[in-house]
C-alpha positions in Angstrom: 33.5 12.3 5.9 30.2 11.9 7.1 29.5 16.2 6.9 30.0 16.2 3.3 27.8 12.7 2.6 25.1 14.3 4.5 24.8 17.3 2.4 25.3 15.5 -0.5 22.7 13.5 -0.1 20.2 16.4 1.3 21.3 18.2 -2.0 19.8 15.2 -3.9 16.9 14.5 -1.8 16.2 18.4 -2.5 16.4 17.9 -6.2 14.7 14.7 -6.5 12.3 16.3 -5.1 11.4 18.7 -7.6 12.1 16.2 -10.6 9.3 14.3 -9.0 6.7 16.9 -8.5 7.9 18.0 -12.7 6.5 14.2 -13.1 4.0 13.8 -11.3 3.1 17.4 -13.1 4.1 15.7 -16.7 1.6 12.9 -16.1 -0.7 14.9 -15.1 -0.8 16.0 -18.5 -0.4 12.8 -20.0 -2.8 11.4 -18.0 -5.5 14.7 -18.9 -4.5 13.8 -23.2 -5.5 9.9 -23.0 -8.4 10.3 -20.8 -11.3 10.5 -23.3 -10.0 8.7 -25.2 -8.8 5.5 -23.2 -12.2 5.6 -21.2 -14.0 5.4 -24.7 -12.4 2.5 -25.5 -13.1 0.9 -22.8 -16.9 1.8 -22.9 -16.3 0.0 -26.2 -14.7 -2.6 -24.3 -17.8 -3.2 -21.3 -14.6 -2.9 -19.2 -14.0 -1.7 -16.3 -10.9 -3.3 -15.3 -8.4 -5.1 -16.7 -5.7 -3.9 -20.0 -7.1 -1.8 -22.3 -4.6 -0.4 -25.9 -4.1 2.7 -28.0 -2.4 4.4 -30.5 -1.2 8.1 -29.3 1.3 10.4 -31.7 3.4 6.9 -32.5 3.0 5.1 -28.9 0.9 1.6 -28.2 -0.4 3.1 -24.7 -1.4 0.3 -22.2 -3.6 0.7 -19.7 -3.9 -1.7 -16.8 -6.9 -0.9 -14.4 -6.4 -3.3 -11.1 -9.0 -4.7 -9.5 -8.7 -4.0 -5.8 -11.3 -6.1 -3.1 -12.2 -5.0 -0.4 -14.5 -7.1 1.8 -16.7 -6.1 4.5 -15.6 -7.2 8.0 -18.5 -6.9 10.1 -20.9 -8.8 7.4 -18.1 -11.2 7.5 -17.9 -12.1 10.5 -21.6 -12.0 10.4 -21.3 -14.7 7.5 -19.2 -17.2 9.6 -21.4 -16.9 11.8 -24.3 -18.2 10.1 -22.3 -20.8 7.7 -21.0 -22.3 10.9 -24.0 -22.3 12.4 -26.1 -24.3 9.4 -23.2 -26.9 9.9 -21.0 -26.0 8.4 -16.8 -25.2 8.1 -16.9 -21.8 7.2 -12.5 -22.1 6.8 -13.3 -24.1 3.9 -15.0 -20.9 1.9 -12.9 -18.5 3.7 -9.5 -17.5 4.7 -9.0 -16.1 8.0 -6.3 -14.1 9.6 -6.3 -13.2 13.4 -4.2 -11.1 14.3 -3.6 -8.6 18.0 -2.2 -5.2 17.4 0.4 -4.6 19.5 -0.7 -1.6 21.3 -3.5 -4.2 23.0 -0.9 -6.9 23.7 1.2 -4.4 24.9 -2.3 -3.6 26.9 -2.2 -7.2 27.6 -3.0 -8.2 31.8 0.2 -10.4 32.0 -1.6 -13.4 32.2 -3.2 -13.4 29.0 -0.3 -11.9 27.7 1.6 -15.3 28.1 -1.3 -17.0 26.4 -0.3 -15.0 23.6 3.6 -14.6 23.6 3.5 -18.3 21.9 1.7 -17.2 18.8 4.0 -13.7 18.5 7.0 -13.6 17.0 9.1 -10.4 16.5 10.6 -9.8 13.9 13.5 -6.5 12.7 12.4 -4.6 10.7 14.6 -1.8 8.3 16.9 0.2 10.0 17.0 3.9 9.4 19.1 6.4 10.2 18.6 10.4 11.7 21.3 12.6 11.1 21.2 16.2 13.2 24.2 19.1 13.5 25.0 19.9 16.1 25.8 23.1 17.0 30.2 23.5 17.6 30.5 25.5 20.7 33.2 28.8 19.1 
């Protein structure tokens, strides 16, 4: 029973991989067809981010480009210190998330680990199963 299900899953995974490659290729073709038109609309509207629409071959095409914001952590730390040094509370302006890598935590001496233990919680991740066909002796 397990052997049959694993064989079916393996076959479907192989089919999915081929289909995903086909979809990726089609997506590239679609992007190539629309790229110039969408770029032109963005330029006319002065939009680097957000949503623009166009009609192409009877389809309304909506492109949304979200903003992805990244903050330079070194500069943010310097700014935090400058705000605090000026007598203001930097937490009024910034959200602060403190964390310790699991590797570092494991390398702490017991006394330091003990200090951090109350701040640490461990939750289970998503379980995974791995199957390997074992050779059967003749």
